[in-house]
N, C-alpha and C positions, 0 to 999 in steps of 0.2 A: 598638406603632405598626408597622405592617408598610413598606417602601421603596415610594414611588410606582413605578408600574408604568411612567407613561409621565414625561418630561422633554420639555416645551415649552417652548423655548426660543430668544429673542429673536434674531435676526440681526446686525445693525450696532450697535456697541459693544459685541457679546456676544463675537460667534465673526468680527464681520469689520471690519476700522477702513479709514478714511479718511484721507491726510494732510491738513493745515493747506491750509483755500482762500485765504489769505492771499499766495502765492508766484504762485499765478495771477491774482491781484486785481492784485496790484503789477506783473506783468509786462506785464500789458496794460493797464492806466491807470484799475481800476476801484474805486471808496471800498472801505478793508475792511469786508467783513462783509455785502459786497452779491449776493454770491451765495446766502449761507444765504437771508438777508434774502425774496429774490425768489421762488427755487426755494419754501420753507417756504410763504411767501403762497400759491402759483399749486401747491399740491399736492393739496388735496383730492378733485380731480376725476380724478387720476391716481392715487392709492393707492386710491381706490376702486373703480376698471376703469372710472372715465364716460370718457376720455379714454387714450391711448395714452400710452408713453413718450414717443415721437418729440414727439407733440405738447405734452405740457408743456414737454418742453425747448426747444421752438420756441417758447411762449407766454413763458419764462425770457427768451432772447432777445429777444426784440420790448419787453418790458417794461423791460428794461436800455438797447436805444433811445432809448425813451418817456424815462430818464432823463437824456438828453442824454448815454451812452457812445456812442461812434463805432459805427458798424454793422458794420466789419470786427472791430474790438476786442471787441464783443460776440459775434459768432461764433464769433471764435479762444478765446474766453472759455469760454464755455457748451462749445466742443468739448472743450477741455482738462481741464475740469472733469468731462466724461463717463469716468468712473473707473470701473472692475472692482473697486478696492480690493484691501486682501490678507488674509490669515487671521491669525486673533490662533493660536499655534503654540500656547500653553500652552492656552487655550480647549479647543484640537483636542483636545490631548492629553484632556483630561479627557472631551470627548464619543465619543472611543475608547474610551475606559474604561470608563464609564456604559454604552455600549452592550452590553455584553454582558451586563450587569444588567437593562437595563429599553429599551423603546423612545426613540427620541429624535424630535421633532419640530420642526420649524421655524415661528414664528409673525411673520411681518415686518411692519410696514408698505409695503408696497414696490407700485412698480410692476409692468407685463410683462412687464416687463424680466429682472425676477431671475430666472428659470429657464436664461436666456443666460451669468449675471455666476456662478449655482453649478456650471454647466457648464466654464466657464472657471478658477473656482479649484478642481475638484475635491468642491467640498461636497456636491453633489448626490450623491456616493457615499456619503458617512460620514454621512449620518441616513437616518431610516426613511422619512419623510416633510416636506411643506414648505406649507405654507397660508400663502398672501399676503393682503391686505387688499385688494387688487384681484379676487381670486379673490371673497370675502367679502361684496363691497360695503360694508364699514364697517370702519373702522380705529381700532386703538387710541388711546386710554384707553375708548372704550365700552364698556362691559361687552358689550354686543351680540355686539361680536367675537370676544369669548371662547367665550361662547354658540356661535356659527356654528363656531367652530374647531374647538370639541370635539364636535360634532354632525359636522364632516366626520371627523372622527377615528375616532368613535365609542367615546369614553373620557368613563370620568367626574370631576366637580371631584374625589372622594376623592381618587383613586390619582393624582394630574396634581401633579407639581411644576411652576411654571413663573417662569421667572427673565428680569429684564430691566436692562438697563442704568438706565431708567428708573424713578425713584422713581414716577410719575401711573400711570403702566402698570402695575406692584406693584399698586400701591394700588384702582384699578378692578379688577384681577382678585381680587382678596381681596373686595369686594362678592357676589361669587357665589360663593364659599365655596372658592377656587382657592387652597392651599397657594402663595403668592406671594413672591419674595424680589427686592429690590434687589439687583443685581452687576453694580455698575459696573467692578469688572476681574477679571481670574482669580483673584485670591487669595479673594473678597468669592463668586466661583461655587465656588470649591473648598468652600469653606467647607461652605456649602447644601445640597452633593451630598454630604459626607463625614457633616455632621450627620442626614441620611435617610437614611444605608445605602447610599448608593448608590457610596460609595468603600472600599475595603477600606485598611486600614494601610500597605499597602504601596506598590509603582510601581504603573506600569501594565501593560499587556496585555504590552508587548514588554519591559518591563524587570524586571528582579529586586530583590528587596526587602532592603535592609541591603547594596548591595554599595557600589560606590565611582566614583570621577571614572572620566572615559571623556574619551574626545581626537578631538578635529573635526579630521579633515585636511584640510586646503585646499591648494588648488597656486600661491593667490595671495592678500599679503601683505594688500590691499586687501578681497577677502573676508574672509581671517581677520579684520580688523579691526572690519569691517560687521557682521560674524557675532555677533561677542565684545561689540560694542556693543549687537545687538538684545536679548542674553542677558540683559546687564546691567542694560539698562533695564528687562527684564522682572521684575527681581529674585533674578538667579543673581547667585551669588559662591562664592571669587572666578572671575574669567575669563580667566585669563592668555593673552599670544599671544606664540609663539617659533617659531623655525625646528628643524624638526626633519631630520635627513642621513638621505638614505635608506642602508639597511642596507647595509653595505661602500661605503659611497662616504665620500670627503673632499672633494669640491668643492663648496663652498656654492653652486652654481648648482642643483644635483640636492636643493637641500631643498624639500619643504614646510614650508609653516606650518601651525602646530597652535596648536588653540583646546583648552583646559585647562577647561570648568568642573566645579567643585568640590560645590556644594552648589545646590538651586531654589530657587525663592518657596517650597517647604512646607515645608522643612525638611528633603526627603528627598534622598539622595545624587544625583550626575546620573545613576546606573546604574538608578535607579528610573524615568526618564525614557527609556528610550533610543530610544523610537519617537520624539518629537516630536523628539531630536537628530538621528534619521535623515534625521528630515525635514529640518530645518534643513539639513545638511550635503547633502543630496543638490540644495539650493535650487541650490548653487554650486557641484555636479560635486563633492564632497568626498566624504569618510566618516568613517564613526566607529569607533573601535577600544580596547580596554580598553588 
């Protein structure tokens, strides 16, 4: 069986993630779960392109007020909830590796705001095409969303792999003949890509298979500990943090903080994921060294 020539990838929950709503709800006195409940209930017109993102968020604000949330609190909560999110670095590393072998496109249930978010995150440069439900006029899990997306992309079902963190969406894609996989985390995404011949046994485009650990050199202890925490949460082990004196210096104030990740979530050495680690270090104005 030949490898897919198109990877059709969900965005949220796969390549992008958001922090929890609870801190926002607690800060502004909203009931827990109110933002997700109200926004989802009012989302269909926005994600099918019938209203703008701004109109949808205003509808969410008005509904919260109708539910006895004070108007100023509802306004502030919706403003705080209007986030860009953050890239999942492990998934982005996989996309970069796959992109050398096949075309990569996003299929997302999203409003007309998505192009701005992708540009802000730099993801517009990391994929070959973006198809949104707002553009298609129909949202996943409708099978028609997949049919229309493939027509836009001018691609066949037989040579497409679709990955989504929502099992219902993956099941719907399979009804039209797509090879569709439920990928709720980076490990399951990696396995889906590997088993279909889209990943080799070595490292990423910037890495070298069979290497060893790398060092993330950062200038601030808090940054180092936060970076180590991100890696540990993603399945890296171990992720030691320690001070590293500059060459020729013996003053502890002239020390950088070093994160030493050894093994990636896939069991490969850190050097197999050099591109991912360099991107993480750059976020903290640091660098990677052997």
